[in-house]
Steps between C-alpha positions, in 0.01 A plus 500: 500500500633846408553745774359867440758752605452862601768747357629716791748705298849476359440149368412361838183291540308334774264197471150666524351212691745563784410868538291560808496882493658814345546805725630852496813553700412840644382428855706421811345134523635433136837632598501264807382210287794566257753526789370181658526315184854613448594393837346158443660473154153487322554835308553498126589834359413524130514877480853511335583791720192700428239636748276222642144568362345165598535210733386163405422232761503133395347193646842384623513830698774648284488882454593627151570851435433655156555838337181473305189680651277277710201607284681387189585162640145449631371581138741245358411254756128541436558455122695181563232352730214588265651385176840315551510367136480854350753651752756223427490574120629869563 
């Protein structure tokens, strides 16, 4: 079975079925979440040195940082979930 992947920027992808939530990084709780994940070695930084614009939480409790806006990632995710065959052709 082919896995549907979500493009999170700079050629990086995440398996869409593993995504639990996509969050904005602007609040103090999100900063604490990021720091705790870093301390626990569960943080994956996919920003390529750019500003973090979205935080992705996976079902394995990994925290992934992306430089793509959370709204953009959510839109991409919704497209994948609604029509995975069409999204994979792009």
